[in-house]
C-alpha positions in Angstrom: 0.0 0.0 0.0 2.8 2.4 0.9 4.7 1.5 -2.2 1.7 2.2 -4.4 1.1 5.6 -2.7 4.7 6.6 -3.2 4.5 5.5 -6.9 1.3 7.5 -7.4 2.8 10.6 -5.8 5.9 10.4 -8.0 3.8 9.8 -11.1 1.8 13.0 -10.4 5.0 15.1 -10.8 5.2 14.1 -14.5 2.9 14.8 -17.4 3.4 11.3 -18.7 5.2 8.2 -17.5 5.7 4.7 -18.8 6.4 1.9 -16.3 7.0 3.4 -12.8 7.6 1.4 -9.7 8.5 2.5 -6.1 9.4 -0.2 -3.6 9.4 0.8 0.1 11.7 -1.2 2.3 10.9 -1.7 6.0 12.1 -4.5 8.2 10.2 -5.4 10.3 7.1 -4.1 8.6 5.7 -3.0 12.0 8.1 0.0 11.8 5.8 1.4 9.2 3.2 2.2 11.9 5.7 4.6 13.3 6.4 6.0 9.8 9.9 4.6 9.7 11.2 3.0 6.5 14.7 1.7 5.7 14.4 3.5 2.4 12.7 3.1 -1.0 13.8 2.3 -4.5 12.2 4.0 -7.5 12.6 3.0 -11.1 10.7 4.7 -13.9 11.0 5.1 -17.7 9.6 7.1 -20.6 8.9 10.1 -18.4 7.7 13.5 -19.7 8.0 16.5 -17.4 5.4 19.3 -17.5 7.9 21.7 -19.1 8.4 19.3 -22.0 11.7 17.8 -21.0 12.0 14.1 -21.6 13.7 11.3 -19.6 14.3 7.8 -20.9 14.7 6.3 -17.4 15.4 7.3 -13.8 16.5 5.3 -10.8 16.3 6.8 -7.4 17.6 5.0 -4.2 16.4 6.9 -1.1 18.1 6.4 2.2 16.3 5.6 5.5 13.5 8.1 6.0 10.7 9.0 8.4 7.3 9.5 6.9 4.0 10.9 8.1 2.2 7.5 7.9 -1.3 9.1 8.2 -0.6 11.2 5.1 -0.2 8.0 3.1 -4.0 7.4 3.4 -4.6 10.8 1.9 -2.4 10.0 -1.1 0.5 12.3 0.1 4.1 11.6 1.0 5.2 13.9 3.8 8.8 13.6 5.1 9.3 14.2 8.9 12.9 15.0 8.2 15.2 15.6 5.3 16.9 12.7 3.5 18.9 12.1 0.4 19.0 9.7 -2.5 21.5 8.5 -5.1 20.2 8.8 -8.6 20.8 7.6 -12.2 19.2 9.4 -15.1 19.4 8.2 -18.7 18.7 10.4 -21.8 18.6 9.3 -25.4 19.5 11.4 -28.4 15.8 11.8 -29.1 15.2 13.0 -25.5 18.0 15.6 -25.9 16.8 16.8 -29.3 13.1 17.0 -28.2 14.1 18.8 -25.0 16.2 21.4 -26.8 13.2 22.3 -29.1 10.6 22.7 -26.3 9.2 26.2 -25.7 10.7 26.0 -22.2 14.3 25.6 -23.5 13.9 27.8 -26.6 12.6 30.7 -24.4 15.7 30.3 -22.2 18.0 30.2 -25.3 16.4 33.3 -26.8 17.3 35.4 -23.8 20.7 35.7 -25.5 21.3 38.9 -27.4 24.2 40.1 -29.5 24.6 43.8 -30.2 21.0 44.3 -28.9 19.6 41.7 -31.3 17.7 38.7 -30.0 19.1 35.3 -31.2 16.5 33.1 -32.8 16.9 29.3 -33.1 15.3 26.6 -35.2 15.9 22.9 -36.1 18.2 22.0 -33.2 19.5 18.4 -33.3 21.8 16.7 -30.8 23.6 13.4 -31.4 26.0 11.4 -29.2 29.2 10.5 -31.0 30.6 7.0 -31.2 33.6 7.9 -29.1 31.3 7.8 -26.0 32.9 11.1 -25.0 31.5 13.9 -27.1 28.2 15.1 -28.5 27.3 17.1 -31.6 25.0 20.0 -31.7 23.5 21.3 -34.9 21.2 24.2 -35.1 20.2 27.2 -37.2 20.4 30.6 -35.6 20.2 34.3 -36.5 20.8 37.6 -34.8 17.6 39.7 -35.3 14.4 39.1 -37.1 15.6 39.9 -40.6 19.1 38.3 -40.7 19.4 35.0 -42.5 19.7 31.8 -40.5 23.3 30.5 -40.3 24.1 26.8 -39.8 25.8 26.1 -36.4 27.6 22.8 -36.2 29.8 22.0 -33.2 31.2 19.1 -31.2 31.8 19.3 -27.4 32.5 17.2 -24.3 30.3 17.4 -21.2 31.7 18.0 -17.8 30.3 18.6 -14.3 31.9 21.4 -12.4 31.6 22.0 -8.7 28.9 19.3 -8.7 26.5 22.0 -9.7 26.9 22.9 -13.3 26.9 20.8 -16.5 29.2 22.4 -19.0 30.0 22.1 -22.7 33.8 22.0 -22.8 36.5 21.3 -25.4 34.3 22.8 -28.1 35.3 22.5 -31.8 33.5 23.7 -34.9 32.9 21.6 -37.9 33.5 24.5 -40.3 36.4 26.5 -39.0 36.3 28.9 -41.9 32.8 30.3 -41.2 34.0 33.0 -38.7 30.6 34.7 -38.3 28.9 31.4 -37.6 31.6 30.3 -35.1 31.4 33.6 -33.2 27.7 33.1 -33.0 28.2 29.5 -31.8 30.7 30.7 -29.1 28.1 33.1 -27.8 25.5 30.4 -27.8 27.7 27.9 -25.9 28.6 30.5 -23.3 24.9 31.2 -22.9 23.9 27.5 -22.7 26.6 26.9 -20.1 25.2 29.7 -18.0 21.8 28.0 -18.0 22.9 24.5 -17.1 22.8 25.0 -13.3 21.3 21.9 -11.7 19.4 24.1 -9.3 17.3 25.3 -12.2 16.2 21.7 -12.9 15.5 20.5 -9.4 11.9 19.9 -8.3 10.5 21.9 -5.4 12.0 20.9 -2.1 15.0 19.1 -3.6 18.6 20.0 -4.4 20.6 18.2 -7.1 24.3 17.4 -7.0 26.2 15.9 -10.0 28.8 13.2 -9.6 29.6 12.3 -13.2 28.2 12.1 -16.7 28.9 9.2 -19.1 27.9 8.3 -22.6 27.3 4.8 -23.7 25.4 3.1 -26.6 24.0 6.5 -27.8 22.7 7.3 -24.3 23.7 10.1 -21.9 23.9 8.8 -18.3 23.9 11.2 -15.4 24.9 10.0 -11.9 24.2 12.2 -8.9 22.7 12.8 -5.5 19.3 14.4 -4.6 19.0 16.1 -1.2 15.3 16.0 -0.3 14.0 18.5 2.3 10.4 17.8 1.5 8.6 15.6 -1.0 7.9 17.7 -4.1 4.3 18.4 -5.2 2.9 19.1 -8.6 2.5 22.9 -9.1 
């Protein structure tokens, strides 16, 4: 019953989910009457957030925690004290491309201006390279409403800095001779790096810390820790 309640509470945080299972661990089970659990494991896939960002799969392993047992019967998960969890998040190329084209991300990108002109984007595509180290970002951008779109094509590695920021590093451009496009690309990368603060992606009541990011089999895998002060609720 408690596992189902936790599963339902987590599912409510997403616009859409595929298979989603939370398993509460408590031994002996009688501890549940006091709201004490040894922790719970959560595994979900095909998850769509309300801002349009997509997640292929997520694993969350929560440490021992004290719950308000009475709230479970009302379909809520209330923590009596903060806890933390280790997490593993997997994103596919399609997830990355779809997310970068959502109104949520596009609006953030278009906060960038050059010489007082708003940067407009279209047709962004992200792919993960076979070296399991770098990714490729292709997009079309222009400065101002009437300028022609220029093709932006670059390769970069991903790095986590200070456990708080995901950064595009070791950036190289596919067409080194297109100076104007590359200047625009450099401004875009600087802007994107300024946006990729994990605090901006954390759910209410949580804090995200990054440990490492890996690429394997055309998937981007993020490992980190979630500090949970209170169980997030759908806004």
